[in-house]
Each structure stands twice: as structure tokens, then as C-alpha cells.
N, C-alpha and C positions, 0 to 999 in steps of 0.2 A: 159675637161668639168666636172663641179661639179656633184657629184652623187646626184640624186634626192631622197628626202625623200618621201617615198610612204607608205600610210596607207590603210590597208584593214579593213573595218568596218563591223562587223558581228552582225546580230540580228536575233532572232527567230521570230520576228514580221513581218508584211507585209511591214513596212516602217522603214527605219533608221531615227532616230531623226535629224531633220534639225539643232536643237540646237547644237548637238554634231558634226555634219559636219562642221558648222561654227567655232566652238571652235577648231577643229583639224586643219583647214586651217589657222586660226589666230595664232595657237600655233606653226606653223613652218613647217607643211607638205606641200609639193608641189602638191601632188595629193592624193585624197581620193576616194575610190571606195566602195560603199555599197553592201552588200550581204544580202538578206532578206530570211526569212523562213528557217534559218540555224538551223539544229538539232545538238545534241551532237555528233552524228556519223559523221557529216560533218566536224567537226573541224580538225581532223588529216589530211585528204587529202587536204583541203583548205590551211592549214598552211604549209604543206610540199611542195605544189605546189608553194606557194609564197617564201618559204625558198630556194629551190633549183634553183630558176630562176636567182639568183645573186651570185657573187663570195663571198667567206667567208669574204673578205675585205669589201664588200658593204652590207653584210647581215644586219649589224647594222642600216642601213638606211631604213630598212623595218620594219613596225610596224603593229600590229593587235589590233583593238579596239573591245571590246565585249559590246554590248548594250542589249536592251530588257527591260523587266519590272520585271524580277524574279531574286532576289539577289542570291538565292541558285543555280539556273541554270547557272547564269553567273560565279559563283565560280567553278562550275563543268566544264564549258567550258574552263575556264582559266587553270584548272588543266589538262584537256585533251590536251590543247595547249602545256603546259610545257612538257608533256610526249612525244609529237610529235617532239620536237626539237632534232636536232642532231648536235653535235659539228663538225666542226667549223661554221656551217651554222645557228647559232642561231639568232633569231629576237626578238624584244621587243613586250610587250603586256600590255594592260591597260584595266581593266574591270570597268565599271561604269554604270550599267543598270538603265535607266531612270534618270540618274544623282543621283541615290540614295546613292552611296558610298560617293561621295563628299558632298552631302547635309547632310547626317547623320554626316559625319566627321565635317562639319562646325557647325552644331547645337550643338554637344557635346563640341566642342572646345570653342564656344561662352559661353556656360553654365559654363564650367570650369573656364574661365576667370572671369566671373561675381562672381562666388562663391569665388574665391580667392581674388578678389579686394574688394568686398562689404561685404563678410561674413567671410573672413579669413578661408575658409574651402576647403579642397581638394576634388576633384571629387570622389576619392576612398573611402571617408569617408561618402558618402551620400547615402540616400535611394531614388531611382529614379523610377518613374512610367512612362511607355511609352505607350501613347495612339496611336492606329493605328498600333499596333505591328505586325499584320499579313501582312502589306504592306512592300515593300522593304526598305523605309526610316526608318520606325519604327523598323523593324527587325534589320537592320544594326546598328541603334543607340543603341539598347539594347545590341548588341554584343560588340560594342566599349566600352560602359560604364562598362559592366561586366568585360571586359578584363583589365580595369583600376582599378578594385577592388570594384566598386560600388555594392550596394545591389539593384538588378534590378527586377522590376515586369513588366511583359508584360500585357497590357490590350487590350481587344477587345470586339466586340459585341457578339461573340459566343465563349463560354469557350472551346469547343472542338477544335476549330481552334487555339486558343491561346495556349492551352496545347500542341498541335502538334508542334507549333513553339518552345516552351520551350524545348520539348524533342529533337527537331532537333538541337538546340543550344548546348544542353548537349552532344549529340552524335558527332557533327561535331567539336566543339571547346573545349569540356570538361569543360563547364561553367554551373554553376547552377543558373538558373533564375526562378522566380516565375511567376505564371499566374493567371489572375483574369478576370472575366466578368465585363464589364463596359458599359452597354447598356442604362440603365435608369438613371435619375438624382440621384436617391438614390444609385445605384450601383457605379456611378462615385464618389460621395462624400465619400462612404465607401472605395473605392480604394485609394483615396487621403489621407486618415487618416494615419498619421505617416510618410508620404513621404515629402522629402525636395525639390525635383525637379520633375517637370512634363514636359515631352517632348511630344508635340502634333504633330502627323504626320497622322492625319485623313483626310477624304475626303475633297476636296476643297469646300469652300462656305458653310460650316456647322459650326455653333458656338457650340463648345463642352463645354467650361467652362464659366459660367456666373459670373458676379461680386459677386453675392451672394455666389456662390460655392467657389470662391477664398477666400472671406472674412471668410468663415467657415472653410477653410483648415488651421488650426492654425500652423501646422508644416512647411507649404510650404514656401520656400525661393525664388525659381526661377521657372519661367514657360517660355518655348520657343515654338514657333509655326511656322511651315513652310508653312502654308496656306496663299497664297497671293491673293486669290479670296475672295472678300467681301461676307458675313461678316467674320471677322477674327475668327479663332478657339477659341480665348480667348477674351471675352468682354473687350472693352476699350484698347486693345493692338494695338498701331500704328505699321504698317509694318516696320518703321524705328527705332522703339524703341530698345535701346541697354542697358538695365539695368534700365528702367524707372519704377517707383513705380506704382503699380496697387492696386486694392481693397485689403484690409487686409495687405498692406505693401509688397506684393509679387513683386519681380522684374521681369519685362517682357522683353523678347527678341523677336522682330518681324521678319517676314518672309524676308523682304528686308535686314535687318541687317545680318541675316544668309546667305541670297542669295549673298551678297557682298563677304563674305568669301568663299562661295561655288564656285562662279565664278572664283575668283582668284586661288583657289586650283585646279580646273579642268584645267584652262588655263596653270598653271605652270607644272602640271603633263604631259600635252601634250608637252609642251616645253622641259621638261626633257627627254621625250622619243625621241623627234625629234633631240635633240642635244647630246644624250649620245654616248660615244665612245665604249660602251659595251652593250650587250643585257640586258634589265631590264624587270621586271614583276611587275606591279603596281595594287594594289587593295585597299580596304577600309583602311587597316592599313597604307599604304603609304599616302593616302588622309588625315587621321587623323594627322599623324606626320606633314604634311605640314600645315594643317588648324590650328593646335596649334600655329605654328610660325606666321602665318598671323593674327590670332585673337589676 
């Protein structure tokens, strides 16, 4: 009898995301079991309980997925999981809270492709402004871009919260990013000054950038938006746009164009975990590496 691929799905929230459950089953797992309300202290006992229930030969067919909506907590949980593993009973893990790691990876990868194709410019040579940087997608996008060498500025409605995220990125990843408040139209325009890329990861259904604002942002080359709920976060940006010219000549990347890369990335990471012959651990870095290839 073939060994079953079993996935344990952990979240600190009341519910596990149905999106992720479907993706995991379609990605090759025979069984998925959600665990809700999971704390950081719960990780080690849950992981070891799953790990020691199978022989070392079959351990690789056991996986753990970490969800939720907090990027930092998910990374902490993933690190706690790694510490709990014991050779030769190692199992695989994949963190993607609220799909933020794969979404951020897809957004940055799509921007990188457009910059290279349309502007002959490398991601690491650009000045990037991240709207919604206190959320998991914005936060992760900023980290990915900064790791690639870009000059990153985090933007949010409250400067104290954005500063806290910038400090956290410095402490956790050793990356220097800037922080700015962008609450009013005047503050948004000021934040865009001198920036070449704008990544929009703000609340769904809220238009952040008007056509007038885009036209006035003289240095802006590319804008990307992950908001799929009307109206788009960027005026005039079709969800399927993939390098379409907007006001002021800015090239726009829409939510569904990004979502297509995100979907393929998450699906393939689940497939990788389900078919791997050794224990692997996947986070936003692995998501970005795959999204780059897909984009």
C-alpha cells in the first residue's frame, strides 16, 4: 500500500482558510487536517506528535502548513517547528499566512519582469514605495524587495506602526528600510516623490491612487495592486493588466495578473512538499524564487 501524504494545517485563527485547504488537496496531499487557535507554544508538541507517529522512511510524507494572518508570527512558528524536528523523523513545512508570502512574492516578481522588459532596469536599482506595509502582504513585499537590494520605503496610515515594522525588519533580517506616513492625498503624493515603483497592498475596495496622483508622480515607472475588490486601489487599473500604460505613462500590474502567478506559486510549493524525497522548509524566499520563474 502506498504511503499517504498527510498534511497538518495550523492557524492561530478560529478557522483555517478554505482556499489553502483546497490548494493543499489539489497539490497532492491525500489528507489535510486543520488545527485552529494554535499558539507558538503549541507548535513543538503538535509537530512532534505528528513526527513520531510514522517511521523515519515515511516521515517525509508528513507535512505541516502554517497559516493565519500575521507574517511575523508565521515565521516564528516555522522557526519553532524547525527546532522541534529530530533526525531521522524530519517532516516538511510550508508557511504562507493569508497567502501573503506567495502573494507578495508574485507581486514583486511581476514588477521585476516589467521593469526588466519595459524599462531595462533591475529590481535592485529601484526606489520602491510599499503602501499597506503594516499588513502581511505589504510587509513581506518590502522584505523581499529590500533583500534584492532595492531602496524600500514602507508607507502606512500611522507613522508609529510603520516605524515599528521598519525596526522589526532591521532586527529580524538586518535590512534597512525607510518609513513614512501616507494617510492624506498630500502625504501620499509626497511619499511617491522620487519613487520608481509603488506596491499597493492596502485594504480591499479602497482606491488609493487616483489618475491625477499617478500623472503627478514624475519618477514613477511601475505600479502594482493586489486589491481585487472594486474599486481597484489604482484608478484605471484593470485587474488583468500586466504592464498596461496608465496616467502619466506609468505601467500598471493588476490584481488578477498577480493572482495568476500567486496561484501557480502556492500550488507548486504544495506539490513540491508533497513529492519531495527529503524534508523541506518553505517560506517567502522559496515563494519568490518560484514566482520569478513563473512570472
